[in-house]
Phi, psi and omega in degrees: 000149173235159178219108178271110185231042179233043186287344175284341174279311174192159181244155173290139182294136180278160181302322181297320179292316181297317181296316178297321183293314180295322178297320179293320179296317185278324192236335186239048188271002181293164176279121184296351177269350180284150186265356179275181187301316181296323177293320180294320178298317179294321179296322178297322175296318179299317179296316180296319179295317180296319180296322180294315178295319179298318179298320180295335180254008179053047180225180179276143181299335178290349181265007181250126175241126178283142181229183177272000179144191185296318182297312179295319179300316178295319179295317178300317182292310185292305181291318181299318180288316183297312183287329180288336187242020185296332180292339181276340182171182187226000184263133177230144187231137173213185179249171181273006182237021180285166175295150180306329180292340174265312180304313182290330176293320178290326174299320178295320177298321178299318179295335182267011173098000177283150174272109184260127177248125178255125181263136180276183181228172172269187185290349178260001179090003178282134182293143177286094185292332177294316178295323179296315180297321179294332181281337182286128176222187185289352179254006181280122184249349181206135171233126179235113181227135181284152179283317181224130179289135186283347180259321184241351176083009179299131179266120183270147181280062185295338180292348179272348186296321182299318181293326177295315179300319180293317181297324182270000179053046182261150177275015189294137167273148181249123177246134178237121172279105184250025183301316181276350182262330185299130180082359184240327173226155179297134180235127180226075186303319182294319179296326181277351182080022179276138182268328185220136179216130182260134174225163183221154184279316191283001173267352182238029177075027171254182180285159173283161175088013179209145177198196180208154175237121172281128178233107183303138180308132180094350179283128182262124176237148173263119181294144179261003179217156176235155182182222187270007175095001180296158179050049176058027181068002178283320182221071183292155182131149180301128183294136179281085191300319178301318179294317179296323177297318177296320176300315178304312180298320180294319179294318180297333182277353184289142169221084192301310184295316180297312181295321180297318179295316181292318180291327178297316179295317180296315180296317182299318178294319180297312182294321180297326177287322178298321182297340181275351180271122181297132178095356179264130177241132178270120180268336179285142177292160183298327182263023179291165172304128185293353180280347184231127176230114179258127181227163173233145180247120186310119173068011177247123180291141186300321181296322179295315180294318180302315180293321179298313181291325179299322178295337178269358183084023177249120189246115180227192175221167177259015179151208180292135178295339181269005177232038185306127175083000182250149177297140184294113176284341178291308180293329176295316179296331178284353177079021181283150181298152183301322179297323178292319180295315183293340182251013184278144173224152180247125174253118183237130188259169172222176180291350178262358179294138182249160176298325181297322178295318180290326175298317180295322177298314180297320175300319180296320179296315179299319179292318181299317182293327179284313186287311185292324181294337181278342184290000000 
């Protein structure tokens, strides 16, 4: 038996995504910018895919720009917003638990003369909203906060950001990295007053190499690339139609409310069983996204446990796939002890995860604790 429990890193492609993708490869391979029949067919697919993503985000299709994924989307949002609005101010704000594609982008802004403010969290990974509000001033031009933390599953109150900006009379644009949230919880960026939101395909059982950036109408971004004018000149270049088609299929297959209810029940049962194992500590908060469970195993290094479980056909991670080999700065920001951080592992579920897989994982943990402790 095997148990794939690393879905926050990537998901297996669903049948709907694969079918759309293969159809595009075989039949809709034209360039959507071409004026002949094959180009028009490809353009129609592009329009349908854009409309589907827009519907999933309760926004207008004109507000969706296709990207190569979450990293590019985050970079487009952060750099595009900061450079386009630099005349209005110089302060940009993010948290200490963001994805590397946001953290490193803000580090680059700091090197370029922007005043970067990093907001801390409490022990559950929730951002200190009081500190964030105090940091916002009339020179703040960008706030970037993730919707769901990719390591522990903490859900951030991003819908409160707009009211803070209004109260402080700041010109700030609000960017939300929703890569781990998209397709798992309802997202309504326009209703929340969010200006920019990043989503990705391969976290929802679509192909890698494609994602989207929501850009609220009227939001000004400075493009970081030039080309033939595709995607409103924000992300120029011939659109990768097979990948976009697969993304389209994955979005169409989503049933957010049904999956959320089922995963909540599955996660609750899983966590209650984990709590009965001596030496297991749950690092994710109780109200975390049910798709992510971060735990620590007393006195067992995460890499050792990961390798032991991998030999059993159980696939997990020791943190973010984009921070391979590095100590978790997320758990560090949460103030957890070094021993807890060094022994942390992330179990991430999908709507296809079964109780049998989680049972097998628990068996693996029990074996690991017995065998490794004897070494």
